[in-house]
Backbone bond lengths (Angstrom), bond angles and torsions (degrees), N, CA, C in turn:
res aa  C-N    CA-C-N  psi(-1)  N-CA   C-N-CA  omega(-1)  CA-C   N-CA-C  phi
1 M - - - 1.445 - - 1.533 110.99 -
2 K 1.337 116.69 -43.89 1.458 120.11 179.10 1.522 110.45 -63.82
3 N 1.340 116.72 -35.53 1.465 119.99 178.57 1.527 111.28 -63.53
4 R 1.317 117.23 -39.11 1.467 120.82 178.94 1.522 111.15 -66.11
5 I 1.307 116.69 -42.71 1.465 120.38 178.66 1.525 109.68 -62.88
6 W 1.315 116.15 -42.81 1.462 121.16 178.73 1.529 110.36 -61.99
7 L 1.318 117.34 -44.61 1.457 122.03 -179.89 1.532 110.94 -63.04
8 V 1.305 117.53 -44.99 1.467 121.26 178.94 1.526 110.35 -62.67
9 T 1.314 117.26 -40.97 1.462 121.34 178.73 1.525 111.09 -62.93
10 V 1.321 116.85 -46.08 1.468 121.28 179.81 1.529 110.32 -62.15
11 L 1.320 117.40 -43.81 1.464 120.53 178.92 1.530 111.68 -63.67
12 A 1.310 116.91 -40.43 1.467 120.31 179.58 1.526 111.28 -64.82
13 V 1.315 116.49 -44.11 1.468 120.67 179.99 1.518 110.37 -64.31
14 S 1.346 118.09 -43.80 1.459 119.34 -179.56 1.518 111.77 -67.35
15 T 1.308 118.18 -33.15 1.461 120.75 176.93 1.526 110.55 -67.04
16 L 1.312 117.26 -43.03 1.462 120.74 178.19 1.520 111.30 -65.13
17 A 1.313 117.61 -39.75 1.462 121.35 178.87 1.520 110.45 -64.40
18 A 1.318 117.55 -41.16 1.460 121.23 178.76 1.523 110.67 -65.70
19 S 1.315 117.73 -38.12 1.467 121.42 178.85 1.522 110.83 -65.46
20 A 1.311 117.08 -41.68 1.459 120.86 179.72 1.519 110.83 -66.05
21 A 1.318 117.63 -37.76 1.456 121.12 179.95 1.521 111.37 -67.93
22 S 1.316 117.48 -34.18 1.460 120.26 -178.29 1.526 112.50 -84.64
23 A 1.299 118.69 -1.65 1.456 121.88 -177.94 1.526 112.84 -80.01
24 K 1.306 117.54 -5.64 1.455 121.29 -179.89 1.530 109.66 -62.22
25 P 1.333 118.10 129.83 1.463 119.94 -178.00 1.529 112.08 -69.00
26 Y 1.323 115.14 151.35 1.461 120.62 178.09 1.521 109.95 -69.46
27 K 1.344 116.30 148.77 1.458 121.30 -174.09 1.530 113.31 -78.19
28 W 1.332 118.12 -32.41 1.463 120.98 -172.86 1.518 112.19 -116.43
29 C 1.330 115.15 142.66 1.467 122.39 -178.73 1.525 109.76 -129.76
30 I 1.338 114.72 154.45 1.462 121.17 171.41 1.522 107.92 -99.22
31 D 1.324 114.65 129.18 1.462 121.92 172.39 1.521 105.91 -110.43
32 D 1.331 117.06 110.19 1.466 120.14 -176.07 1.525 112.70 -81.71
33 G 1.319 117.90 -7.39 1.452 121.59 178.48 1.522 113.73 76.22
34 I 1.325 117.50 -1.72 1.461 121.57 -178.10 1.527 110.44 -108.47
35 S 1.310 115.17 -55.13 1.468 119.57 -178.32 1.525 110.11 -88.41
36 D 1.309 115.73 166.56 1.463 120.74 179.00 1.520 112.78 -87.62
37 S 1.319 116.77 0.43 1.464 119.35 -177.25 1.523 110.88 -108.42
38 L 1.317 114.67 156.59 1.458 122.10 176.42 1.519 109.12 -106.61
39 Q 1.309 115.56 148.09 1.466 121.26 175.98 1.528 106.79 -102.13
40 C 1.318 117.14 94.95 1.465 122.71 -174.91 1.524 109.85 -102.03
41 E 1.323 115.85 93.74 1.460 119.59 -179.69 1.524 112.46 -148.58
42 F 1.327 116.32 30.38 1.457 120.19 -176.57 1.524 110.61 -126.16
43 T 1.326 115.93 134.48 1.461 120.08 179.81 1.521 111.94 -89.93
44 T 1.330 117.26 -23.62 1.462 119.91 179.76 1.524 110.11 -126.93
45 L 1.325 115.27 155.94 1.456 120.81 176.70 1.527 110.07 -64.35
46 R 1.316 117.25 -35.55 1.463 121.62 179.17 1.533 111.01 -60.60
47 E 1.333 117.21 -44.22 1.472 120.95 177.15 1.527 110.88 -60.44
48 C 1.309 116.10 -44.57 1.458 121.12 -178.77 1.525 110.49 -63.60
49 R 1.327 117.06 -46.91 1.468 120.56 -179.33 1.522 111.87 -63.26
50 A 1.327 117.42 -36.32 1.465 120.42 177.61 1.524 110.40 -64.55
51 S 1.315 117.49 -38.24 1.465 121.24 -179.20 1.524 112.42 -74.37
52 V 1.315 117.28 -32.59 1.461 121.29 -176.71 1.530 111.37 -86.49
53 S 1.308 117.68 -12.00 1.459 122.34 -176.99 1.530 111.45 -55.48
54 G 1.323 116.05 121.95 1.457 121.67 177.64 1.515 115.39 82.70
55 T 1.327 118.35 1.42 1.471 119.87 -177.64 1.527 112.76 -101.83
56 G 1.322 117.26 -12.90 1.455 119.57 -179.69 1.518 114.20 86.68
57 G 1.309 117.55 1.66 1.459 120.79 177.71 1.520 110.67 -90.18
58 E 1.329 115.13 -175.26 1.463 119.73 177.13 1.522 110.08 -141.72
59 C 1.312 115.10 157.97 1.463 121.39 179.03 1.523 109.18 -93.52
60 T 1.312 115.40 140.15 1.455 121.33 179.80 1.526 109.12 -142.27
61 I 1.315 116.04 154.96 1.463 119.93 177.51 1.528 108.60 -69.24
62 N 1.312 116.10 140.72 1.457 122.23 179.75 1.532 109.23 -58.27
63 P 1.332 118.60 120.85 1.466 120.57 -178.56 1.525 113.54 -59.92
64 K 1.326 117.59 -27.80 1.466 120.11 177.66 1.517 110.59 -63.05
65 L 1.327 116.74 -34.39 1.464 119.86 178.35 1.519 110.84 -81.69
66 K 1.319 116.81 -42.03 1.458 121.06 -177.03 1.521 111.02 -62.14
67 F 1.333 117.24 -49.37 1.456 120.23 -178.05 1.521 111.64 -74.76
68 G 1.310 117.58 -27.86 1.459 121.17 176.39 1.515 110.82 -63.18
69 K 1.343 116.92 -41.69 1.462 121.32 178.11 1.519 110.72 -68.70
70 A 1.317 117.41 -38.68 1.462 120.64 179.79 1.523 110.51 -63.33
71 K 1.322 117.29 -41.69 1.462 120.79 177.95 1.519 110.93 -64.53
72 A 1.334 116.50 -39.83 1.465 120.39 -179.90 1.526 110.27 -65.71
73 N 1.335 117.18 -42.25 1.461 120.67 179.29 1.526 111.16 -66.49
74 K 1.320 117.53 -39.55 1.464 121.65 179.27 1.524 110.64 -64.81
75 A 1.315 117.02 -41.74 1.464 121.02 179.34 1.526 110.90 -66.21
76 A 1.328 116.76 -37.17 1.461 120.55 -179.51 1.526 111.01 -69.31
77 A 1.334 117.13 -31.01 1.460 121.01 -178.66 1.524 112.37 -74.26
78 Q 1.316 117.55 -20.55 1.470 120.06 -176.89 1.485 112.87 -82.93
């Protein structure tokens, strides 16, 4: 019985750890110039450019990452 509880606990912790690791936002977004939202689902600029090819949109750095770094740099400077 204790082994089962231990196993369930280990599985739960590893599942939560994996979820937290995958929560990192994607670096590249498509801005279609029409809607107010960005499609942020690309890890590389190459992936983003391939998806935007022929659509008239453009690739941009995810603002969540860009502004997050700016806040971190500003806090470090103070």
